[in-house]
C-alpha positions in Angstrom: -36.9 66.6 -24.4 -35.3 63.2 -24.1 -36.5 59.8 -23.9 -36.4 58.5 -20.7 -35.8 54.5 -21.8 -32.2 55.8 -23.7 -31.2 57.9 -21.4 -27.7 56.5 -19.9 -26.9 58.9 -16.8 -25.9 62.4 -16.0 -28.0 64.0 -19.0 -26.4 61.9 -21.7 -28.5 60.5 -23.7 -27.2 57.1 -25.6 -26.8 58.1 -29.5 -25.8 54.2 -30.6 -29.1 53.3 -31.7 -29.5 56.6 -34.5 -26.3 56.5 -35.4 -26.8 52.4 -36.2 -29.9 52.9 -37.6 -28.9 55.2 -40.0 -25.9 53.6 -41.1 -28.2 50.6 -41.6 -30.9 52.3 -43.5 -28.3 54.6 -45.8 -28.6 54.2 -49.4 -25.5 52.4 -51.0 -24.6 55.6 -52.9 -25.0 59.0 -50.4 -24.5 62.3 -52.3 -23.8 64.4 -49.7 -19.8 64.7 -49.3 -18.2 67.5 -46.8 -14.6 68.1 -47.4 -14.4 65.1 -49.3 -16.1 62.5 -46.6 -19.3 61.0 -47.1 -22.0 61.4 -44.7 -21.7 57.6 -44.0 -17.7 57.7 -43.4 -18.6 60.9 -40.9 -21.3 58.8 -39.2 -18.9 55.5 -39.3 -16.0 57.5 -37.4 -18.4 59.2 -34.8 -19.6 55.6 -34.1 -15.9 54.2 -34.0 -15.1 57.5 -31.6 -18.1 56.7 -29.4 -17.2 52.7 -29.5 -13.5 53.3 -28.2 -14.2 56.2 -25.4 -17.1 53.8 -23.6 -14.9 52.2 -21.4 -13.6 55.9 -20.7 -16.7 57.4 -19.7 -17.9 54.3 -17.3 -14.2 54.8 -15.7 -15.5 57.9 -15.1 -19.2 57.4 -14.4 -17.9 55.0 -11.8 -15.8 57.6 -10.5 -18.0 60.4 -9.9 -20.6 57.7 -8.1 -17.8 56.7 -5.9 -17.2 60.3 -4.8 -20.5 61.3 -4.7 -20.9 58.2 -2.4 -17.7 58.6 -0.3 -19.0 62.5 0.0 -22.3 61.6 1.5 -21.1 58.8 4.2 -18.4 61.8 5.3 -21.4 64.1 5.5 -23.4 61.6 7.9 -20.1 61.0 9.7 -19.6 64.8 10.1 -23.1 65.4 11.4 -22.7 62.5 14.0 -20.0 64.1 15.6 -21.1 67.7 15.9 -24.1 65.8 17.4 -22.5 64.4 19.9 -20.1 67.4 20.9 -23.3 69.5 20.8 
């Protein structure tokens, strides 16, 4: 179940807090390594990727909201026109 306070929109849950808490609470030496990378390095890379992509995601969200609004307005105009014809 998603935490509603952390819900960003469109079913996407904000994971910034999880990553930052994990990085801050991680001990200096982590024994887990995956392909030569420590878990801390992988989390830092994921955090950097999310940070770089946030503008693109915000722009995509704005486009989707604009498209939905325009669609609702078009539907309203079409039904008004249909009512005038009949």
